[in-house]
C-alpha positions as CSV (number, residue, x, y, z in Angstrom):
1,X,120.6,113.9,77.4
2,X,121.1,111.0,75.0
3,X,118.5,108.3,74.7
4,X,121.0,105.7,75.9
5,X,121.9,107.7,78.9
6,X,118.3,108.2,79.8
7,X,117.6,104.5,79.5
8,X,120.6,103.6,81.6
9,X,119.7,106.0,84.4
10,X,116.0,105.0,84.3
11,X,116.9,101.3,84.6
12,X,119.2,102.1,87.5
13,X,116.4,103.9,89.3
14,X,114.0,101.1,88.7
15,X,116.4,98.5,90.0
16,X,117.3,100.7,93.0
17,X,113.6,101.1,94.0
18,X,113.0,97.3,93.5
19,X,116.0,96.5,95.7
20,X,114.8,98.9,98.4
21,X,111.5,97.2,98.4
22,X,113.1,93.8,98.7
23,X,115.3,94.9,101.6
24,X,112.3,96.4,103.4
25,X,110.4,93.1,103.0
26,X,113.4,91.1,104.1
27,X,113.7,93.3,107.2
28,X,110.2,92.5,108.2
29,X,107.9,94.9,106.4
30,X,104.7,93.2,105.4
31,X,101.9,95.7,105.1
32,X,100.8,99.2,106.1
33,X,97.3,98.3,107.2
34,X,94.4,96.0,106.3
35,X,93.7,98.3,103.4
36,X,96.7,96.5,101.7
37,X,94.8,93.2,101.7
38,X,91.4,94.9,100.9
39,X,92.9,96.3,97.8
40,X,94.3,92.9,96.7
41,X,90.8,91.3,97.2
42,X,89.2,94.0,95.0
43,X,91.8,93.5,92.3
44,X,91.1,89.7,92.5
45,X,87.4,90.4,92.1
46,X,88.2,92.7,89.1
47,X,90.3,89.9,87.5
48,X,87.3,87.6,87.9
49,X,84.6,90.0,86.8
50,X,85.9,93.3,85.4
51,X,83.8,96.5,85.9
52,X,84.4,100.2,85.4
53,X,84.3,101.1,89.2
54,X,85.9,98.0,90.9
55,X,85.1,99.2,94.5
56,X,81.8,101.0,94.1
57,X,83.0,103.2,97.0
58,X,85.5,106.0,97.4
59,X,88.6,104.3,96.2
60,X,89.9,105.4,92.8
61,X,89.9,102.8,90.1
62,X,93.3,102.8,88.2
63,X,95.3,100.6,90.7
64,X,92.6,97.9,90.5
65,X,92.5,98.1,86.7
66,X,96.3,97.6,86.5
67,X,96.6,95.0,89.2
68,X,93.5,93.1,88.0
69,X,94.8,93.1,84.5
70,X,98.1,91.5,85.7
71,X,96.1,88.9,87.7
72,X,94.1,88.0,84.6
73,X,97.4,86.8,83.0
74,X,99.5,85.6,85.9
75,X,96.9,84.4,88.4
76,X,95.2,85.9,91.5
77,X,97.6,85.0,94.2
78,X,98.8,87.4,96.9
79,X,102.4,86.9,95.7
80,X,101.5,88.1,92.2
81,X,99.8,91.2,93.8
82,X,102.9,92.0,95.8
83,X,105.4,91.6,93.0
84,X,103.2,93.5,90.6
85,X,102.7,96.4,93.1
86,X,106.5,96.6,93.7
87,X,107.0,96.7,89.9
88,X,104.4,99.4,89.4
89,X,106.2,101.7,92.0
90,X,109.6,100.8,90.5
91,X,108.6,101.6,86.9
92,X,107.2,105.0,87.9
93,X,110.3,106.0,89.9
94,X,112.4,107.3,86.9
95,X,109.6,109.6,85.6
96,X,110.4,112.6,87.8
97,X,114.1,112.2,86.8
98,X,113.2,112.3,83.1
99,X,111.0,115.3,83.7
100,X,113.8,117.1,85.5
101,X,116.3,116.3,82.7
102,X,113.8,117.5,80.1
103,X,113.4,120.7,82.0
104,X,117.1,121.4,81.9
105,X,118.3,120.0,85.3
106,X,121.8,118.5,85.4
107,X,122.0,114.8,85.5
108,X,123.6,114.4,88.9
109,X,121.1,116.9,90.4
110,X,118.2,115.0,88.9
111,X,119.5,111.7,90.2
112,X,120.0,113.3,93.6
113,X,116.5,114.7,93.8
114,X,114.8,111.4,93.0
115,X,117.1,109.6,95.4
116,X,116.2,112.0,98.2
117,X,112.5,111.4,97.7
118,X,112.9,107.6,97.3
119,X,114.9,107.1,100.4
120,X,112.4,108.5,102.8
121,X,111.2,105.6,105.1
122,X,107.6,106.1,104.1
123,X,108.5,106.1,100.5
124,X,110.3,102.8,100.9
125,X,107.5,101.2,102.8
126,X,104.8,102.3,100.4
127,X,106.9,101.2,97.4
128,X,107.0,97.7,99.0
129,X,103.2,97.6,99.8
130,X,100.2,96.6,97.7
131,X,99.0,100.2,97.7
132,X,99.4,102.9,95.0
133,X,100.8,105.8,96.9
134,X,104.4,105.4,95.7
135,X,103.4,105.0,92.1
136,X,101.0,107.9,92.2
137,X,103.6,110.2,93.9
138,X,106.1,109.5,91.1
139,X,103.5,110.0,88.4
140,X,102.1,113.3,89.6
141,X,105.5,114.8,90.5
142,X,106.8,113.9,87.0
143,X,103.7,115.7,85.5
144,X,104.1,118.8,87.7
145,X,107.9,119.0,87.0
146,X,107.6,118.2,83.3
147,X,104.8,120.7,82.7
148,X,106.1,123.3,85.2
149,X,109.7,123.6,84.0
150,X,108.7,123.7,80.4
151,X,105.7,126.1,81.0
152,X,107.4,129.2,79.7
153,X,108.5,127.6,76.5
154,X,105.6,125.3,75.9
155,X,105.0,126.7,72.5
156,X,108.3,125.1,71.4
157,X,108.0,122.1,73.6
158,X,107.6,118.6,72.2
159,X,104.0,117.6,72.1
160,X,104.8,114.0,73.0
161,X,106.5,115.1,76.2
162,X,103.5,117.3,77.1
163,X,101.2,114.4,76.4
164,X,103.3,112.1,78.6
165,X,103.3,114.5,81.6
166,X,99.5,115.0,81.2
167,X,99.1,111.2,81.2
168,X,101.2,111.0,84.4
169,X,98.9,113.5,86.1
170,X,95.8,111.7,84.9
171,X,97.1,108.3,86.1
172,X,98.0,109.7,89.5
173,X,94.6,111.4,89.9
174,X,92.9,108.1,89.2
175,X,95.0,106.5,91.8
176,X,95.2,108.8,94.8
177,X,93.3,111.9,95.9
178,X,96.5,113.6,97.1
179,X,97.3,114.2,93.4
180,X,94.1,116.3,92.8
181,X,95.4,119.5,94.3
182,X,98.5,119.2,92.1
183,X,96.3,118.8,89.0
184,X,94.3,121.8,90.0
185,X,97.4,123.9,90.5
186,X,98.8,122.8,87.1
187,X,95.5,123.8,85.5
188,X,95.4,127.1,87.3
189,X,99.0,127.9,86.2
190,X,98.2,127.0,82.6
191,X,95.2,129.3,82.7
192,X,97.4,132.1,84.0
193,X,99.9,131.3,81.3
194,X,97.2,131.4,78.7
195,X,96.1,134.9,79.9
196,X,99.6,136.2,79.7
197,X,100.3,134.6,76.3
198,X,97.6,136.6,74.6
199,X,95.6,135.4,71.6
200,X,97.2,132.8,69.4
201,X,98.4,129.2,69.4
202,X,100.3,129.5,72.7
203,X,97.1,130.5,74.5
204,X,95.1,127.6,72.9
205,X,97.8,125.1,73.9
206,X,97.9,126.4,77.5
207,X,94.1,126.1,77.8
208,X,94.2,122.6,76.4
209,X,96.8,121.7,79.0
210,X,94.6,123.2,81.7
211,X,91.5,121.2,80.5
212,X,93.4,117.9,80.3
213,X,95.2,118.3,83.6
214,X,91.8,118.6,85.4
215,X,90.0,115.9,83.2
216,X,90.5,112.9,85.5
217,X,89.2,114.5,88.7
218,X,86.3,116.0,86.8
219,X,85.5,112.6,85.3
220,X,85.6,110.9,88.7
221,X,83.3,113.5,90.2
222,X,80.9,113.1,87.3
223,X,80.9,109.4,87.9
224,X,80.2,109.9,91.6
225,X,77.3,112.2,90.7
226,X,75.9,109.5,88.4
227,X,76.6,106.4,90.6
228,X,76.3,107.8,94.1
229,X,74.8,110.7,96.0
230,X,76.7,113.5,94.4
231,X,80.1,114.5,92.9
232,X,81.7,114.7,96.4
233,X,80.5,111.3,97.5
234,X,84.0,110.1,98.2
235,X,84.7,113.0,100.6
236,X,81.5,112.4,102.5
237,X,82.2,108.7,102.8
238,X,85.7,109.3,104.3
239,X,84.6,112.0,106.7
240,X,81.6,110.0,107.9
241,X,83.8,106.9,108.6
242,X,86.3,109.0,110.6
243,X,83.5,110.5,112.7
244,X,81.9,107.1,113.2
245,X,85.2,105.8,114.5
246,X,85.4,108.7,116.9
247,X,88.4,110.3,115.1
248,X,86.7,113.5,114.0
249,X,88.4,116.8,114.5
250,X,88.1,118.3,118.0
251,X,91.1,120.8,117.8
252,X,91.1,122.8,114.7
253,X,94.5,124.4,115.2
254,X,96.1,121.0,115.9
255,X,94.4,119.5,112.8
256,X,95.7,122.4,110.6
257,X,99.3,122.1,111.9
258,X,99.5,118.3,111.8
259,X,100.6,117.8,108.2
260,X,103.2,120.6,108.1
261,X,104.7,119.3,111.3
262,X,104.7,115.7,110.0
263,X,106.5,117.0,106.9
264,X,109.3,118.3,109.0
265,X,109.5,115.5,111.6
266,X,109.1,112.5,109.3
267,X,111.1,113.7,106.2
268,X,113.6,116.1,107.6
269,X,116.2,115.1,105.0
270,X,113.9,116.5,102.3
271,X,112.0,119.3,103.9
272,X,115.0,121.1,105.5
273,X,117.0,121.2,102.2
274,X,113.9,122.3,100.4
275,X,113.5,125.2,102.8
276,X,117.1,126.1,102.3
277,X,116.7,125.9,98.5
278,X,114.1,128.7,98.6
279,X,116.9,131.1,99.2
280,X,118.1,130.5,95.6
281,X,115.5,132.8,94.0
282,X,116.4,132.2,90.4
283,X,115.8,128.4,90.8
284,X,112.7,129.1,92.9
285,X,111.2,131.2,90.1
286,X,111.9,128.4,87.6
287,X,110.3,125.9,89.9
288,X,107.3,128.1,90.7
289,X,104.7,125.7,89.5
290,X,106.1,122.5,91.1
291,X,106.6,124.5,94.4
292,X,103.0,125.8,94.2
293,X,101.8,122.3,93.6
294,X,103.6,121.1,96.8
295,X,102.3,124.0,98.8
296,X,98.7,123.5,97.6
297,X,98.9,119.8,98.3
298,X,100.0,120.3,101.9
299,X,97.4,123.1,102.4
300,X,94.6,120.8,101.1
301,X,95.7,118.0,103.3
302,X,95.5,120.4,106.3
303,X,92.1,121.6,105.2
304,X,90.8,118.1,104.6
305,X,92.1,117.1,108.0
306,X,90.0,119.8,109.6
307,X,87.0,118.7,107.7
308,X,87.7,115.0,108.5
309,X,88.3,114.2,104.8
310,X,92.1,113.4,105.0
311,X,93.3,109.8,105.0
312,X,91.9,107.8,107.8
313,X,95.1,106.2,109.0
314,X,98.9,106.6,108.8
315,X,98.7,110.3,107.7
316,X,102.4,110.3,106.8
317,X,101.7,108.4,103.6
318,X,99.7,111.3,102.2
319,X,102.8,113.4,102.3
320,X,104.5,111.4,99.6
321,X,103.3,113.7,96.8
322,X,104.8,116.9,98.2
323,X,107.9,115.0,99.2
324,X,108.4,113.8,95.6
325,X,108.2,117.5,94.5
326,X,110.3,119.0,97.3
327,X,113.2,116.4,96.9
328,X,113.8,117.2,93.3
329,X,113.5,121.0,93.9
330,X,116.0,120.8,96.8
331,X,118.5,118.9,94.6
332,X,118.0,121.4,91.7
333,X,118.5,124.3,94.0
334,X,121.4,123.1,96.2
335,X,123.0,120.5,94.0
336,X,124.9,122.9,91.8
337,X,126.3,124.6,94.9
338,X,127.0,121.6,97.1
339,X,128.2,119.2,94.4
340,X,130.5,121.7,92.8
341,X,133.3,121.1,95.3
342,X,135.1,118.0,96.6
343,X,134.2,118.9,100.1
344,X,130.5,119.2,99.2
345,X,130.5,115.9,97.4
346,X,132.1,114.3,100.5
347,X,129.5,115.8,102.7
348,X,126.7,114.5,100.5
349,X,128.3,111.0,100.5
350,X,128.6,111.1,104.3
351,X,125.0,112.3,104.7
352,X,123.8,109.4,102.6
353,X,125.7,106.9,104.7
354,X,124.1,108.3,107.8
355,X,120.7,108.4,106.1
356,X,121.2,104.8,105.0
357,X,122.0,103.7,108.5
358,X,118.9,105.5,109.8
359,X,116.8,103.9,107.0
360,X,117.9,100.4,107.9
361,X,117.0,101.0,111.5
362,X,113.7,102.5,110.5
363,X,113.0,99.5,108.3
364,X,113.7,97.1,111.0
365,X,112.2,98.8,114.1
366,X,109.7,101.4,113.0
367,X,107.8,99.7,110.1
368,X,104.0,100.0,110.1
369,X,101.8,97.1,111.2
370,X,104.4,95.7,113.7
371,X,102.1,95.3,116.7
372,X,100.9,91.8,117.6
373,X,97.3,92.6,116.7
374,X,98.4,93.8,113.3
375,X,100.1,90.6,112.3
376,X,98.2,89.1,109.4
377,X,100.5,86.1,108.7
378,X,98.1,83.7,110.4
379,X,95.2,84.9,108.2
380,X,97.2,84.7,105.0
381,X,98.4,81.2,105.8
382,X,94.8,80.0,106.6
383,X,93.6,81.5,103.3
384,X,96.4,79.7,101.3
385,X,95.7,76.5,103.1
386,X,92.0,76.6,102.3
387,X,92.9,77.2,98.6
388,X,95.4,74.3,98.7
389,X,92.7,72.0,100.0
390,X,90.4,73.0,97.1
391,X,87.7,74.6,99.3
392,X,85.2,76.1,96.9
393,X,83.0,78.2,99.2
394,X,83.4,79.5,102.7
395,X,81.8,82.0,105.2
396,X,83.7,84.4,107.4
397,X,82.8,86.1,110.7
398,X,85.4,88.9,111.1
399,X,86.4,90.7,114.2
400,X,87.5,93.9,112.3
401,X,89.1,94.0,108.9
402,X,91.6,91.1,109.3
403,X,89.4,88.9,107.1
404,X,90.7,90.7,104.0
405,X,94.2,89.1,104.6
406,X,92.6,85.6,104.6
407,X,90.6,86.3,101.5
408,X,93.7,87.7,99.7
409,X,95.6,84.5,100.7
410,X,92.7,82.4,99.5
411,X,92.6,84.2,96.1
412,X,89.0,83.9,95.2
413,X,86.8,86.6,96.8
414,X,83.7,85.6,94.8
415,X,83.6,82.3,96.7
416,X,83.7,84.0,100.1
417,X,80.6,85.1,102.0
418,X,80.8,87.5,104.9
419,X,77.3,87.2,106.6
420,X,77.6,90.5,108.5
421,X,79.8,93.1,106.8
422,X,80.3,95.4,109.7
423,X,80.9,99.2,109.3
424,X,83.0,99.3,112.4
425,X,85.2,96.7,114.2
426,X,83.7,94.7,117.1
427,X,87.0,93.7,118.8
428,X,90.7,93.7,118.4
429,X,91.7,90.9,115.9
430,X,94.0,88.1,117.0
431,X,95.3,84.9,115.2
432,X,91.8,83.2,115.7
433,X,90.0,85.9,113.7
434,X,88.1,85.6,111.5
435,X,85.8,82.7,112.3
436,X,85.8,80.4,109.2
437,X,83.1,78.0,108.1
438,X,83.7,75.8,105.1
439,X,80.5,75.7,103.0
440,X,81.8,73.6,100.1
441,X,84.8,71.4,99.8
442,X,86.0,68.7,97.3
């Protein structure tokens, strides 16, 4: 792979991801949940007053560092947050492709694999939202593929590439918890590799990779032990919230099966080819570490779901990490067979046409936050109007979490006072929520 070819392909993937996000937004996608706006307000606060742990809760810090840094330069508007979030997801998109190419995967197979993962509806929606799932999935899958495919020859591998893949893993682990099982699997695979390598430089390098792959999660747990009630504070916070909302696990078997079932039903175009690809044993052996990462990620989601520690809403979004590993694997396993003939290439082209038609329909009719009580356009408009009027202080009385959209539109969270920050919603929000009181105006 020449440097020019890599740059051209990477630029094409960045533009394709950005275009998909634009299409999703034009077709009506606005946000996944109120978390989108809550994240924007935290980044706005970080831009105003930076601190190491921007949330002080369970959310990981890197997305707020990145978005807050952009806001320091370009301003704290919701528009800046949306454009920057789309750009972060787009810029991370080519990384798995580069990892595949570095690992010896053919160009067309690598492009196919990234395209398969990117075209899943939830991948498109999350790439267009102000949340870090799409960026984190691309980062950690690149790290797992880059380190996994070069694992057997790491002694001769370029140190800069290894450093890049480790940085990808660390960045993902400081963005989303779904990346943590992948990091743990990479570390375990490196330890096994070190044991097999025997004494010498290869063993030392493998142990360094294991230590660095697990560094970000260990650092965050150390911070939680220092700043909160223990290293697993984030897990207890999420599980306590789910139980308080009445969403705790009541059927263990159903909770265990939920994520594997969702993987099949919401991403059939990736999961089924990946299952078929397991039949190519030579490729499966080469992809042992990335496949183990995907399996462990799904298993940990299922376990966390039983323990009420899985994501609190829209569980499909947590599957983005395994999807970004399984899509590339499926393409690497089946691409050389299917794309080798004219008939196979025609079948793939037809499949993408059907997939594209389904995707447009999904974008238009099945996007998250489409219900009337999830519309946050009125709150955003009110916030922007208050900013336009030059209001310098206001108080809010929220119904649930809709007030974050107003604050994000207003753009200055430090000037907003919420008298009663409720742990749970009091009623279903509508266009009149939250109640606003102007405390200071020009």
